BALO-739196 format. One record per residue: y, z, x of N, C-alpha, C, CB in turn; residue in three letters. Coordinates in steps of 0.05 Angstrom, whole numbers, plus 5000, padded with zeros to 4 digits. Each point is the difference from the previous one (the first is absolute). Glycine has a CB too. Example, Ala and Ser with C-alpha at 12.3 -4.5 7.8 and 13.67 -1.06 7.14 Angstrom:
488651565264502450004982502450005018497750254962ALA 504449615031502450015016502250144985498749575024SER 
This chain:
770612027184501849735022499349764979498950165064MET 502649944906499549764988502349735000497250364973SER 503049385024501749825006503350164982495249515008GLY 504150644966502250074988502150285012496749764960THR 501850265066501250255006503050085000496349975023GLU 504850174980502950024979501450285032497749924916GLU 503749945091500850205026502350324985500349415045PRO 498250784966500550254985502750035010495350224996MET 506149874980502950065011499650355000503449514977GLU 499350585045500050275007502650134985497449905049THR 502750314947501850204995500650135019498850014964ASP 503949985053500350195030500450314991502849585030ASP 498450434941500050284988497250135010503049854955ARG 495150115044497550075004498049985026501149914956TYR 500650075068499349975020500950195013499349614995ILE 498650565024500650215018501549845023495850334987VAL 505849715030500049825024498950225013503849644999PRO 495950645010498950225027496249795001503550754985GLY 495449184986496949974998500349715015498150284948LEU 503849505044500449745006500350085032502349764950VAL 499150395060500050025029498150095012503750024998ARG 494550194982497150085013498549795014499650314964GLY 500449505006497549824996501349705026498350184929LEU 503749845072501049755026499650165027504449734971GLU 495750515032499150145021496849945007503550344985ALA 494649764993496849815008500349815011497850084967LEU 503249775025499649714993501749875029499950054936GLN 501450075075500749975028497650065023504850114982ALA 493249965016498150035017497549754998501650534998PHE 498149345019498949755002498949955023502649874971SER 494949935035498849995018501450075028497649714968ASP 504750125024501349975030502050225010499649514990GLU 501050714985501650295000498450234985504749744997LYS 492750255029497950224985501950335014493449635002ARG 508550405000500550185008503550045003494849965017ASN 506850184974502949974998501550214999499249654980LEU 502850305037501750305002501450024978500750015047SER 501950264950501449994971501449894999499550274988VAL 501949555035502349805012499049734995501650315039SER 495449694961500149634999498749974973499149825056GLU 499750404923499950074984502949924980496450305027LEU 505249894982502749924983501249675002501350555009ALA 498749365011500349845010499249734974499350325050GLU 497749684950498749864984500850074972496649965035ILE 502850254956501350034968502349934996497850324993ILE 504349855024503149834995501850334987497849304978GLY 500450915041502550244996500450205027498650034946VAL 502750165044500950115028497350175008505850034990ASN 495150055038497150245006499750194996499449885024ARG 502350254961499450284984498549934975504450255016SER 496349584967498649834977497350005009503949674986SER 495950155041496749835002498250305012501649335019ALA 499350995002500250064994498050274972503249585035PHE 499350394949498750074980497349924981504450075009ARG 496449654987497849864992496850065020504449634982ILE 495950285037497449995015499050395011501949375022ALA 499950824970499350244998498550004976503650175025TYR 498049824955497549974964497949885001503149954970THR 497449765046496849874993498250125024501649484977LEU 498850705035498950185029499250214975503749935057GLU 497450264938499450174975497249904991505150054984HIS 495549674998498250014984497849805006503350194970CYS 495949755048498549895019499449795004499050294998GLY 502849584995500749685001500849895032502150044947PHE 498950165073500749905022499050195018503749754985LEU 496450275037498550125018502050025025495249814979HIS 506050425028501150055025498150015025503150234973LYS 497849555048497950035024500950285015499149425009GLU 498950664999499850325021501549925024494950204989ASP 507249995021502249945024501249744997497550255032ASN 503449684936500849674998501450054983496549705011SER 506850204988501849994966498749714987505750255016ARG 491949574985499249854998498950074970499949855052ARG 499749964928499350014979497949874997503750094989TYR 492849895004499149804988498850034971499549905045SER 499349854939499150114968497950195009500649554967LEU 498350625013498850195004497049884975505150415020ASN 493449784989497049844980500549914979497150255011SER 504550004964501150064969500449715000502650514992ARG 498849415023499949634985497749904995503649845024VAL 495050174987497149864994499350034969498050125049LEU 502250194949499450054971501149854975499750415021ASP 502749464985501749894991498149664998504650405020LEU 495549554995498949705002497450064993502849775036GLY 495250384964497350034989499350024976499750155031PHE 503050054952499949984970501449724986500150545003THR 501149325016501149744994497549874994504349985029TYR 493849964998497549844997498750034983499849985032LEU 499550374961497650094981501149874969498450545031SER 503949544961500849874986500249664989501250455015GLY 498549424995498649765004497949934995502050025022LEU 498249874947496049914988499249705016500550204938ASP 500649855092498649764997498449975030503849794962LEU 496550535056498849975027496849984991503950295030LEU 495649974955496949985003498749754981500050555009GLU 500749394975498949724992500549795023500950104949PRO 500449925067500449745009497149965019506150014998SER 493550295018498650035022497049755007502250574989ARG 497049444993497349845006500749694997496650404981PRO 506049505005500649815002501249885029500050124951ILE 501450045051501850045034498549955017502650354995MET 494349865001498850005021498649775004500050434999GLN 498949424980499149674997501449805012498550114963ARG 504749935031500649825010500149985032501749984956LEU 499250265051500450095024496749885021503850504974ARG 494249565006497649865023500349784991496450305011ASP 504449534969498649735000503349855021495849994934GLN 505650165073501549775008500750085033502149874945THR 496750425056499950125025503750085014494349685006THR 507450284978502750115010500650224979501949545024ILE 501550544986501350244987500549974970502250095042ALA 496750074948500549974973502650244985494349805002CYS 507050184981502450164990500649974973501849965042HIS 499250274940500450014983503250024998495250134992LEU 506349764995503050005005501250024974500049725040VAL 502250484961501450014973503850005014495050374964ILE 506749555008502349895009501550244988499249445002ARG 502550765015501550204997502549745001497150545021GLN 504549444957503349945010499749745014501850505009GLY 499549425011500449845015498149945028504250104975THR 493550185020498350035025497749974981502550325041ASP 494649624978498449984988497750235020501949464974ILE 496650655019498350265008497349965001503050264981VAL 495649825048496949934999499050304998499549525032PHE 498950464945499550174981497250105014502749774955VAL 495350075048497850005011499049835027499950124954ASP 498649855060498749865018496550075010505549955012ARG 494649734988496250025008500349835032496649914936TYR 502650215073501449895046497749794987501050505061GLN 498849364953498449745017497650195013504649625017ALA 492950074980498550025007499049885027500250104957THR 501549705044500549855021501250205026500849584964GLY 500250145054501050135022504350084998494449675030PRO 505950204943502750144998500550144985501549735013PHE 499850435001500450384994503649864979497450475071THR 502449594907502650104984502050175014497349984961SER 505250055042501750255002501850074980499749925043THR 500049954935501350064977498350264985501949464997VAL 499650745002498550224990501350094968498950165056GLY 499350034933501250094968503450155005494150154978VAL 506849675002502950175006501149765007499250505018GLY 500349315006501849775013502349934969495149745043THR 507050184963501849884987500149825009501950254989ARG 499349445001501049815014502149804979495250045034TRP 506949854974501749894973498349744986505250155025PRO 495449934947498149834987501349714994497750434980ALA 505049475024501049785005498149815023504550284985HIS 495349835038499249885017497149955007504050135008ALA 494749964979496949994998498849914972500150375034THR 497649514973498749784979498950254980498249515035VAL 501250724971499050154985502250124979496550055037THR 505450014981503150084976500649824983502550195030GLY 497849534983500649854975498749964983501949855017GLN 495750184987497149954973500750274986495049735028LEU 505350494980500750154980503150114991495450085015LEU 506149715001503150014986498849774972504850065057LEU 494049774958500049814973498850094972499649665035SER 499550614959500049954978502550134984495049925008ASP 507050115004502250064996501849764975499150265054LEU 502849704933502349854993501250025025500550064952SER 501449705045501949935021502750194989497949445013ASP 502250644969501850224996499750265011500549784964GLU 497350245033499550265017499450055029498750074961ALA 501049675054500849955014501450055019498649884977ILE 503549975003503349945010501350255001500649554976THR 498350675009500550264995499650135025499049974954GLU 498350095049498950145024500749915024496750104976LEU 503849615025501750025031503049964999496049795023TYR 505650304962502750055009500550075017500750034975ARG 501449965037501250065032497450105017505350184985ASP 493049705015497350045014501349885035495549874945TYR 504050255073499449785021497849935013503350095006ARG 496649644996498249845006498650045030502549724967TRP 496150255044498650055017497849775006501450484988GLU 499149385035498749765011497250065018505149795000THR 492650084993497850095020499249705009498050504976PHE 502849385005498749695013502149744992494350174990THR 505049615010501649844989499649934968500349845048GLU 497550244952499150024972500950204979496749835022GLY 504250364987501150274975502649924995497550445016THR 502749614959502349974980502250105009497450014966PRO 505449855039502150195006501150064979500849855037THR 498750084945503150044974497649974977505949685021SER 496050544954498750024978500249604989501650684989LEU 498549195013499649744993497949835014504450064988GLU 495450065037497549915015498050124984501849975047ALA 498350304953496950164987498949874972501650495019LEU 501649534961499349884971497749675005506250234977LEU 495749675047497749754994498650005014502049744986ALA 497250365032497850095004497350154983503549965031ARG 497550224956498350154978499549874975501850375017ILE 499949384981499649794974497249775010506550024985ARG 493449975046498549875002497850075006502849795003GLU 496250524998498250115013498550224969503249945061VAL 498449954908499550264989497649864978505550305006ARG 492849824983496449944997498349855015501050044963GLY 499249905063498249945014498650354997502649515033GLN 493850294976498750345005499150055027498050034955PRO 504449775065500050195030501249855013496250225003ALA 505649955019501649905018498550035023504050074977LEU 496649815039499849965027502550005026496449774971ILE 503350415045501750045033497849905017503250464995SER 498649235022498850055025502149905017495049974988TRP 506050305024502150125015502350014985498249865039GLY 502750284937501949974973501450185010497549864959TYR 501150395045501950165005499650215027500749934946PHE 497350055060498950055039498949785006498550495005ASN 503049435017499849665002495849985020508249865012PRO 490950404987497449965013498350074985501250055037ALA 499450014934497450094978500449844987499350414997MET 497849504986499849934972499550234983498449575013ALA 502050274961499550274974500349814978502550495018ALA 494849614965500249874966500950194982496349715004CYS 504350304980500550234972499749904983502850245011ALA 495649904961499849934981501150254975496549655028ALA 503450274949501550214984497750204984504549634993PRO 496050615001498750184988501450034967498950235052ILE 500049694929500950024977498950224981501049565010TYR 501350534973499150184990499549914967502450315039ARG 495049654944499449794988501250054973495949915028GLN 505450334970499950104964504149834998495650764995SER 505249205030502649874996500749815012501150324990ASP 496549595032500449735016502450155030499449544943SER 501450685054501350035025499550025027501350134972SER 499449805042498850065037500450265002501449605026MET 497150424989499750395006499450045035496950154941ILE 502549615069499450035027498449815011500650424993ALA 499649525026498249825018498049945020502850004988SER 495249885012498750065019500249895026497950104966VAL 502749895060500549785013497850055022505449914988SER 494349895036498850075025501549845018495550104984VAL 503550005042501949915026498050015031505050274973SER 496749455044497950055019502249865016494450034981CYS 504949985039502149845024499049684996500350465045PRO 502449384963500849654998497249995016506449855001LEU 491850004999496449875004498750075011500449724997GLY 499550594984497450175001498249874979502250485015GLY 498749424956498249694985501249885000497650064974ILE 502149675037500249704992501950014976495349855016ALA 506850054981502349964977498649894977503949905031ARG 494249884972498449894974498350254991499649465017GLU 499450624993498250234993501850204976497349995055GLU 505050124966501350184991500649934972501550145044PHE 500149664955500649884977498649854985503150055017GLU 494849984987497549964974498250214996499849555009GLY 498450495009498050154990501450354999495749595020ARG 506050485001500350255009502350034967499050005073ILE 503249834915501649964984498250074972503049665032ARG 494950184964497950034978498950364996498249425016ASP 501350565016499250404994502450184984497450045053GLU 504449904961502750194998499550014972503949875038VAL 497549874945500049954971497350104985503149575009ILE 494350424998498350134985499350214999499349734999ALA 502050455023499650364995502749964995496150315033ALA 506249614963502250144981499449944975503549975030ALA 495749754964499150024970497350244996501749424994GLN 496850625016498350205002500550334990498949655036SER 503450344978501950204994501150024977500849985039LEU 500549894962502149974974497750114977503749495017SER 493850354977497650034985499850264999497849615011ARG 501250525010498350295005502450164988496549945051THR 506449954961501850254978500150074975502249905023LEU 498549864963499949924975496950174987503249445013SER 495050494990498150135002500450374987499049585044LEU 502450524993499850314995502250014983497950215043ASN 504049644949501950074979499050044975502949785022ASN 494850064975498849954970498550214999499749514995ALA 499050705022498150154997500750205013497149714991HIS 504650404999501550305016496750265008506249964956PRO 
């Protein structure tokens, strides 16, 4: 995810529409929509009911969807997890991060996360639950819009303005708080403001009830930002002065330590 990242051009001649629809069908399921009828699936992905049935039937046959007993509703099947676990195991990030993230969690007593960017979203790829009284509800696989979160803005800051402009072409801007950028111009202004900072802090910026701090993890061979370390807790769980001081310093130190560890691991395969 370097600042010179260029948008990938696509040639529609090589796109398989049926596969696209199948992937869209899998993405139609969420925490709010854990099971769907064929009619609901058809409406979400924009196809007729007959096409939605064939898509659901195929995905069920391949093990990616489960048809609930005595029901015409579908839910995700465990085979979807296989893809997720394969992806996570392919990140040369999780194993070397464990002692560093556990130490950060113990030092701060609040929830710690590893986060990457995928397109216009951030994705939580690992979580270390708080040792204090505040339990994090953010699970592995949770996706949030990058433009609205300090972690996302941090990861976006590794891109050039041109790459961000292309990434957010025709984007539908969702607002969460008064601080949320609601246009490309506002996002670019924010990114220019934060680019190069060692950490970003949210005090109710995305979720009005939560505080967060994020610091970048770099691939030292090319100085590209590959992920972020973040911590979060309810507002008032830690005094703001301490959060913006000691907690911020601990997060930066953890991110720098992980960057060095990844560099050493790559140098000695």
